[in-house]
HTML snippet that shows the backbone in 3Dmol.js (N, CA, C, O; Angstrom):
<script src="https://3Dmol.org/build/3Dmol-min.js"></script>
<div id="view" style="width:600px;height:400px;position:relative"></div>
<script>
const pdb = `
ATOM      1  N   MET A   1       0.835  -1.192  -0.002  1.00  0.00           N
ATOM      2  CA  MET A   1       0.010  -0.004  -0.005  1.00  0.00           C
ATOM      3  C   MET A   1       0.869   1.248   0.007  1.00  0.00           C
ATOM      4  O   MET A   1       1.903   1.311   0.671  1.00  0.00           O
ATOM      5  N   ASN A   2       0.423   2.220  -0.729  1.00  0.00           N
ATOM      6  CA  ASN A   2       1.140   3.477  -0.761  1.00  0.00           C
ATOM      7  C   ASN A   2       0.354   4.499   0.063  1.00  0.00           C
ATOM      8  O   ASN A   2      -0.697   4.975  -0.368  1.00  0.00           O
ATOM      9  N   PHE A   3       0.855   4.827   1.225  1.00  0.00           N
ATOM     10  CA  PHE A   3       0.129   5.748   2.108  1.00  0.00           C
ATOM     11  C   PHE A   3       0.366   7.197   1.746  1.00  0.00           C
ATOM     12  O   PHE A   3      -0.367   8.073   2.206  1.00  0.00           O
ATOM     13  N   MET A   4       1.366   7.470   0.936  1.00  0.00           N
ATOM     14  CA  MET A   4       1.660   8.856   0.560  1.00  0.00           C
ATOM     15  C   MET A   4       0.746   9.344  -0.560  1.00  0.00           C
ATOM     16  O   MET A   4       0.423  10.530  -0.612  1.00  0.00           O
ATOM     17  N   HIS A   5       0.331   8.466  -1.442  1.00  0.00           N
ATOM     18  CA  HIS A   5      -0.521   8.863  -2.565  1.00  0.00           C
ATOM     19  C   HIS A   5      -1.977   8.610  -2.179  1.00  0.00           C
ATOM     20  O   HIS A   5      -2.417   7.465  -2.072  1.00  0.00           O
ATOM     21  N   ARG A   6      -2.708   9.691  -1.973  1.00  0.00           N
ATOM     22  CA  ARG A   6      -4.097   9.567  -1.553  1.00  0.00           C
ATOM     23  C   ARG A   6      -5.000  10.246  -2.587  1.00  0.00           C
ATOM     24  O   ARG A   6      -4.911  11.454  -2.804  1.00  0.00           O
ATOM     25  N   ASP A   7      -5.854   9.467  -3.210  1.00  0.00           N
ATOM     26  CA  ASP A   7      -6.838  10.071  -4.108  1.00  0.00           C
ATOM     27  C   ASP A   7      -8.255   9.930  -3.571  1.00  0.00           C
ATOM     28  O   ASP A   7      -9.209  10.391  -4.197  1.00  0.00           O
ATOM     29  N   GLU A   8      -8.390   9.306  -2.437  1.00  0.00           N
ATOM     30  CA  GLU A   8      -9.668   9.246  -1.720  1.00  0.00           C
ATOM     31  C   GLU A   8      -9.368   9.241  -0.241  1.00  0.00           C
ATOM     32  O   GLU A   8      -8.224   9.045   0.171  1.00  0.00           O
ATOM     33  N   GLU A   9     -10.384   9.455   0.546  1.00  0.00           N
ATOM     34  CA  GLU A   9     -10.121   9.551   1.981  1.00  0.00           C
ATOM     35  C   GLU A   9     -11.301   9.015   2.766  1.00  0.00           C
ATOM     36  O   GLU A   9     -12.355   8.707   2.210  1.00  0.00           O
ATOM     37  N   VAL A  10     -11.100   8.911   4.063  1.00  0.00           N
ATOM     38  CA  VAL A  10     -12.143   8.465   4.948  1.00  0.00           C
ATOM     39  C   VAL A  10     -13.178   9.589   5.074  1.00  0.00           C
ATOM     40  O   VAL A  10     -12.876  10.747   4.787  1.00  0.00           O
ATOM     41  N   ASP A  11     -14.391   9.247   5.502  1.00  0.00           N
ATOM     42  CA  ASP A  11     -15.492  10.222   5.519  1.00  0.00           C
ATOM     43  C   ASP A  11     -15.406  11.158   6.721  1.00  0.00           C
ATOM     44  O   ASP A  11     -16.256  11.130   7.611  1.00  0.00           O
ATOM     45  N   TYR A  12     -14.367  11.983   6.729  1.00  0.00           N
ATOM     46  CA  TYR A  12     -14.246  13.028   7.746  1.00  0.00           C
ATOM     47  C   TYR A  12     -14.726  14.334   7.145  1.00  0.00           C
ATOM     48  O   TYR A  12     -14.659  14.521   5.930  1.00  0.00           O
ATOM     49  N   PHE A  13     -15.201  15.224   7.966  1.00  0.00           N
ATOM     50  CA  PHE A  13     -15.684  16.512   7.445  1.00  0.00           C
ATOM     51  C   PHE A  13     -15.222  17.624   8.339  1.00  0.00           C
ATOM     52  O   PHE A  13     -15.285  17.446   9.556  1.00  0.00           O
ATOM     53  N   PRO A  14     -14.771  18.736   7.863  1.00  0.00           N
ATOM     54  CA  PRO A  14     -14.499  19.066   6.466  1.00  0.00           C
ATOM     55  C   PRO A  14     -13.226  18.383   5.994  1.00  0.00           C
ATOM     56  O   PRO A  14     -12.401  17.965   6.806  1.00  0.00           O
ATOM     57  N   SER A  15     -13.074  18.274   4.721  1.00  0.00           N
ATOM     58  CA  SER A  15     -11.926  17.573   4.174  1.00  0.00           C
ATOM     59  C   SER A  15     -11.247  18.424   3.097  1.00  0.00           C
ATOM     60  O   SER A  15     -11.723  19.503   2.746  1.00  0.00           O
ATOM     61  N   ARG A  16     -10.140  17.920   2.590  1.00  0.00           N
ATOM     62  CA  ARG A  16      -9.436  18.641   1.525  1.00  0.00           C
ATOM     63  C   ARG A  16     -10.232  18.572   0.242  1.00  0.00           C
ATOM     64  O   ARG A  16     -10.230  19.521  -0.543  1.00  0.00           O
ATOM     65  N   TYR A  17     -10.908  17.467   0.020  1.00  0.00           N
ATOM     66  CA  TYR A  17     -11.599  17.278  -1.248  1.00  0.00           C
ATOM     67  C   TYR A  17     -13.007  17.854  -1.232  1.00  0.00           C
ATOM     68  O   TYR A  17     -13.546  18.196  -2.285  1.00  0.00           O
ATOM     69  N   ASP A  18     -13.602  17.964  -0.072  1.00  0.00           N
ATOM     70  CA  ASP A  18     -14.969  18.503   0.046  1.00  0.00           C
ATOM     71  C   ASP A  18     -14.950  19.550   1.149  1.00  0.00           C
ATOM     72  O   ASP A  18     -15.268  19.230   2.294  1.00  0.00           O
ATOM     73  N   PRO A  19     -14.590  20.779   0.842  1.00  0.00           N
ATOM     74  CA  PRO A  19     -14.446  21.806   1.896  1.00  0.00           C
ATOM     75  C   PRO A  19     -15.784  22.165   2.503  1.00  0.00           C
ATOM     76  O   PRO A  19     -16.837  21.901   1.923  1.00  0.00           O
ATOM     77  N   ALA A  20     -15.733  22.768   3.671  1.00  0.00           N
ATOM     78  CA  ALA A  20     -16.946  23.180   4.384  1.00  0.00           C
ATOM     79  C   ALA A  20     -17.638  24.293   3.601  1.00  0.00           C
ATOM     80  O   ALA A  20     -16.991  25.188   3.058  1.00  0.00           O
ATOM     81  N   ARG A  21     -18.950  24.216   3.557  1.00  0.00           N
ATOM     82  CA  ARG A  21     -19.751  25.245   2.871  1.00  0.00           C
ATOM     83  C   ARG A  21     -20.619  25.971   3.886  1.00  0.00           C
ATOM     84  O   ARG A  21     -21.040  25.390   4.887  1.00  0.00           O
ATOM     85  N   HIS A  22     -20.878  27.227   3.625  1.00  0.00           N
ATOM     86  CA  HIS A  22     -21.731  27.991   4.512  1.00  0.00           C
ATOM     87  C   HIS A  22     -23.202  27.676   4.171  1.00  0.00           C
ATOM     88  O   HIS A  22     -23.545  27.437   3.013  1.00  0.00           O
ATOM     89  N   ALA A  23     -24.034  27.683   5.175  1.00  0.00           N
ATOM     90  CA  ALA A  23     -25.447  27.412   4.971  1.00  0.00           C
ATOM     91  C   ALA A  23     -26.101  28.596   4.255  1.00  0.00           C
ATOM     92  O   ALA A  23     -25.672  29.740   4.400  1.00  0.00           O
ATOM     93  N   GLU A  24     -27.136  28.300   3.488  1.00  0.00           N
ATOM     94  CA  GLU A  24     -27.870  29.378   2.822  1.00  0.00           C
ATOM     95  C   GLU A  24     -28.591  30.223   3.858  1.00  0.00           C
ATOM     96  O   GLU A  24     -28.983  29.738   4.920  1.00  0.00           O
ATOM     97  N   ARG A  25     -28.758  31.500   3.525  1.00  0.00           N
ATOM     98  CA  ARG A  25     -29.469  32.385   4.439  1.00  0.00           C
ATOM     99  C   ARG A  25     -30.946  32.031   4.459  1.00  0.00           C
ATOM    100  O   ARG A  25     -31.561  31.848   3.409  1.00  0.00           O
ATOM    101  N   PHE A  26     -31.506  31.938   5.636  1.00  0.00           N
ATOM    102  CA  PHE A  26     -32.916  31.626   5.785  1.00  0.00           C
ATOM    103  C   PHE A  26     -33.701  32.926   5.730  1.00  0.00           C
ATOM    104  O   PHE A  26     -33.381  33.861   6.464  1.00  0.00           O
ATOM    105  N   PRO A  27     -34.733  33.013   4.870  1.00  0.00           N
ATOM    106  CA  PRO A  27     -35.488  34.279   4.783  1.00  0.00           C
ATOM    107  C   PRO A  27     -36.267  34.539   6.069  1.00  0.00           C
ATOM    108  O   PRO A  27     -36.950  33.651   6.580  1.00  0.00           O
ATOM    109  N   ILE A  28     -36.161  35.729   6.575  1.00  0.00           N
ATOM    110  CA  ILE A  28     -36.872  36.137   7.791  1.00  0.00           C
ATOM    111  C   ILE A  28     -38.287  36.546   7.410  1.00  0.00           C
ATOM    112  O   ILE A  28     -38.455  37.443   6.584  1.00  0.00           O
ATOM    113  N   PRO A  29     -39.321  35.913   7.988  1.00  0.00           N
ATOM    114  CA  PRO A  29     -40.684  36.278   7.614  1.00  0.00           C
ATOM    115  C   PRO A  29     -41.030  37.713   8.058  1.00  0.00           C
ATOM    116  O   PRO A  29     -40.606  38.146   9.129  1.00  0.00           O
ATOM    117  N   PRO A  30     -41.785  38.436   7.251  1.00  0.00           N
ATOM    118  CA  PRO A  30     -42.099  39.818   7.612  1.00  0.00           C
ATOM    119  C   PRO A  30     -43.091  39.908   8.749  1.00  0.00           C
ATOM    120  O   PRO A  30     -43.068  40.885   9.498  1.00  0.00           O
ATOM    121  N   ALA A  31     -43.977  38.911   8.909  1.00  0.00           N
ATOM    122  CA  ALA A  31     -44.982  38.968   9.989  1.00  0.00           C
ATOM    123  C   ALA A  31     -44.304  38.560  11.299  1.00  0.00           C
ATOM    124  O   ALA A  31     -43.569  37.574  11.349  1.00  0.00           O
ATOM    125  N   ILE A  32     -44.558  39.318  12.340  1.00  0.00           N
ATOM    126  CA  ILE A  32     -43.987  39.035  13.640  1.00  0.00           C
ATOM    127  C   ILE A  32     -44.930  38.116  14.392  1.00  0.00           C
ATOM    128  O   ILE A  32     -46.132  38.372  14.469  1.00  0.00           O
ATOM    129  N   CYS A  33     -44.391  37.062  14.937  1.00  0.00           N
ATOM    130  CA  CYS A  33     -45.181  36.105  15.709  1.00  0.00           C
ATOM    131  C   CYS A  33     -45.301  36.631  17.133  1.00  0.00           C
ATOM    132  O   CYS A  33     -44.293  36.937  17.770  1.00  0.00           O
ATOM    133  N   SER A  34     -46.512  36.736  17.627  1.00  0.00           N
ATOM    134  CA  SER A  34     -46.699  37.218  18.976  1.00  0.00           C
ATOM    135  C   SER A  34     -47.622  36.281  19.726  1.00  0.00           C
ATOM    136  O   SER A  34     -48.433  35.579  19.123  1.00  0.00           O
ATOM    137  N   GLY A  35     -47.501  36.270  21.007  1.00  0.00           N
ATOM    138  CA  GLY A  35     -48.303  35.397  21.836  1.00  0.00           C
ATOM    139  C   GLY A  35     -47.747  35.343  23.236  1.00  0.00           C
ATOM    140  O   GLY A  35     -46.948  36.194  23.626  1.00  0.00           O
ATOM    141  N   ARG A  36     -48.163  34.352  23.995  1.00  0.00           N
ATOM    142  CA  ARG A  36     -47.659  34.212  25.337  1.00  0.00           C
ATOM    143  C   ARG A  36     -47.534  32.733  25.665  1.00  0.00           C
ATOM    144  O   ARG A  36     -48.173  31.875  25.057  1.00  0.00           O
ATOM    145  N   ARG A  37     -46.693  32.476  26.638  1.00  0.00           N
ATOM    146  CA  ARG A  37     -46.510  31.116  27.118  1.00  0.00           C
ATOM    147  C   ARG A  37     -47.300  30.937  28.397  1.00  0.00           C
ATOM    148  O   ARG A  37     -47.426  31.870  29.190  1.00  0.00           O
ATOM    149  N   GLU A  38     -47.816  29.778  28.595  1.00  0.00           N
ATOM    150  CA  GLU A  38     -48.478  29.519  29.858  1.00  0.00           C
ATOM    151  C   GLU A  38     -48.220  28.075  30.287  1.00  0.00           C
ATOM    152  O   GLU A  38     -48.075  27.177  29.457  1.00  0.00           O
ATOM    153  N   LYS A  39     -48.167  27.879  31.582  1.00  0.00           N
ATOM    154  CA  LYS A  39     -47.957  26.537  32.128  1.00  0.00           C
ATOM    155  C   LYS A  39     -49.287  25.849  32.251  1.00  0.00           C
ATOM    156  O   LYS A  39     -50.271  26.448  32.686  1.00  0.00           O
ATOM    157  N   CYS A  40     -49.320  24.579  31.865  1.00  0.00           N
ATOM    158  CA  CYS A  40     -50.508  23.783  32.046  1.00  0.00           C
ATOM    159  C   CYS A  40     -50.096  22.324  32.172  1.00  0.00           C
ATOM    160  O   CYS A  40     -49.038  21.928  31.684  1.00  0.00           O
ATOM    161  N   ILE A  41     -50.912  21.545  32.813  1.00  0.00           N
ATOM    162  CA  ILE A  41     -50.644  20.130  32.996  1.00  0.00           C
ATOM    163  C   ILE A  41     -51.192  19.380  31.791  1.00  0.00           C
ATOM    164  O   ILE A  41     -52.359  19.524  31.424  1.00  0.00           O
ATOM    165  N   ILE A  42     -50.326  18.578  31.186  1.00  0.00           N
ATOM    166  CA  ILE A  42     -50.740  17.779  30.028  1.00  0.00           C
ATOM    167  C   ILE A  42     -51.250  16.447  30.550  1.00  0.00           C
ATOM    168  O   ILE A  42     -50.554  15.762  31.300  1.00  0.00           O
ATOM    169  N   GLU A  43     -52.436  16.086  30.163  1.00  0.00           N
ATOM    170  CA  GLU A  43     -53.034  14.835  30.639  1.00  0.00           C
ATOM    171  C   GLU A  43     -52.302  13.662  30.008  1.00  0.00           C
ATOM    172  O   GLU A  43     -51.873  13.730  28.856  1.00  0.00           O
ATOM    173  N   LYS A  44     -52.165  12.589  30.772  1.00  0.00           N
ATOM    174  CA  LYS A  44     -51.434  11.407  30.297  1.00  0.00           C
ATOM    175  C   LYS A  44     -52.300  10.630  29.327  1.00  0.00           C
ATOM    176  O   LYS A  44     -53.518  10.547  29.486  1.00  0.00           O
ATOM    177  N   GLU A  45     -51.654  10.059  28.318  1.00  0.00           N
ATOM    178  CA  GLU A  45     -52.337   9.214  27.343  1.00  0.00           C
ATOM    179  C   GLU A  45     -51.991   7.769  27.634  1.00  0.00           C
ATOM    180  O   GLU A  45     -50.897   7.468  28.110  1.00  0.00           O
ATOM    181  N   ASN A  46     -52.926   6.875  27.347  1.00  0.00           N
ATOM    182  CA  ASN A  46     -52.672   5.447  27.452  1.00  0.00           C
ATOM    183  C   ASN A  46     -52.789   4.867  26.053  1.00  0.00           C
ATOM    184  O   ASN A  46     -53.873   4.471  25.624  1.00  0.00           O
ATOM    185  N   ASN A  47     -51.660   4.819  25.341  1.00  0.00           N
ATOM    186  CA  ASN A  47     -51.668   4.305  23.982  1.00  0.00           C
ATOM    187  C   ASN A  47     -51.605   2.781  23.932  1.00  0.00           C
ATOM    188  O   ASN A  47     -51.704   2.187  22.859  1.00  0.00           O
ATOM    189  N   PHE A  48     -51.441   2.150  25.098  1.00  0.00           N
ATOM    190  CA  PHE A  48     -51.311   0.709  25.153  1.00  0.00           C
ATOM    191  C   PHE A  48     -52.514   0.105  25.893  1.00  0.00           C
ATOM    192  O   PHE A  48     -52.366  -0.582  26.904  1.00  0.00           O
ATOM    193  N   LYS A  49     -53.686   0.379  25.363  1.00  0.00           N
ATOM    194  CA  LYS A  49     -54.914  -0.135  25.989  1.00  0.00           C
ATOM    195  C   LYS A  49     -54.961  -1.645  25.822  1.00  0.00           C
ATOM    196  O   LYS A  49     -54.321  -2.205  24.932  1.00  0.00           O
ATOM    197  N   SER A  50     -55.713  -2.285  26.675  1.00  0.00           N
ATOM    198  CA  SER A  50     -55.752  -3.754  26.682  1.00  0.00           C
ATOM    199  C   SER A  50     -56.753  -4.323  25.673  1.00  0.00           C
ATOM    200  O   SER A  50     -57.222  -5.449  25.843  1.00  0.00           O
ATOM    201  N   ASP A  51     -57.086  -3.567  24.633  1.00  0.00           N
ATOM    202  CA  ASP A  51     -57.991  -4.098  23.624  1.00  0.00           C
ATOM    203  C   ASP A  51     -57.221  -5.092  22.742  1.00  0.00           C
ATOM    204  O   ASP A  51     -56.102  -4.808  22.317  1.00  0.00           O
ATOM    205  N   PRO A  52     -57.827  -6.261  22.470  1.00  0.00           N
ATOM    206  CA  PRO A  52     -57.107  -7.197  21.589  1.00  0.00           C
ATOM    207  C   PRO A  52     -57.054  -6.654  20.168  1.00  0.00           C
ATOM    208  O   PRO A  52     -58.007  -6.050  19.678  1.00  0.00           O
ATOM    209  N   GLY A  53     -55.914  -6.884  19.518  1.00  0.00           N
ATOM    210  CA  GLY A  53     -55.612  -6.359  18.192  1.00  0.00           C
ATOM    211  C   GLY A  53     -56.533  -6.805  17.158  1.00  0.00           C
ATOM    212  O   GLY A  53     -56.384  -6.430  15.995  1.00  0.00           O
TER     213      GLY A  53
END
`;
const viewer = $3Dmol.createViewer("view");
viewer.addModel(pdb, "pdb");
viewer.setStyle({}, {cartoon: {color: "spectrum"}});
viewer.zoomTo();
viewer.render();
</script>
């Protein structure tokens, strides 16, 4: 094996052959989202009822 001559590589990122790219800019929506947060108790669900399949 010739370890000095490399024309492919292991899947590491970023690499010499596939450099890191910047993400595209995400468009900011013009409408402003408004509202409020509130605490509430979420009722438990029983998804595993004993009904036969």
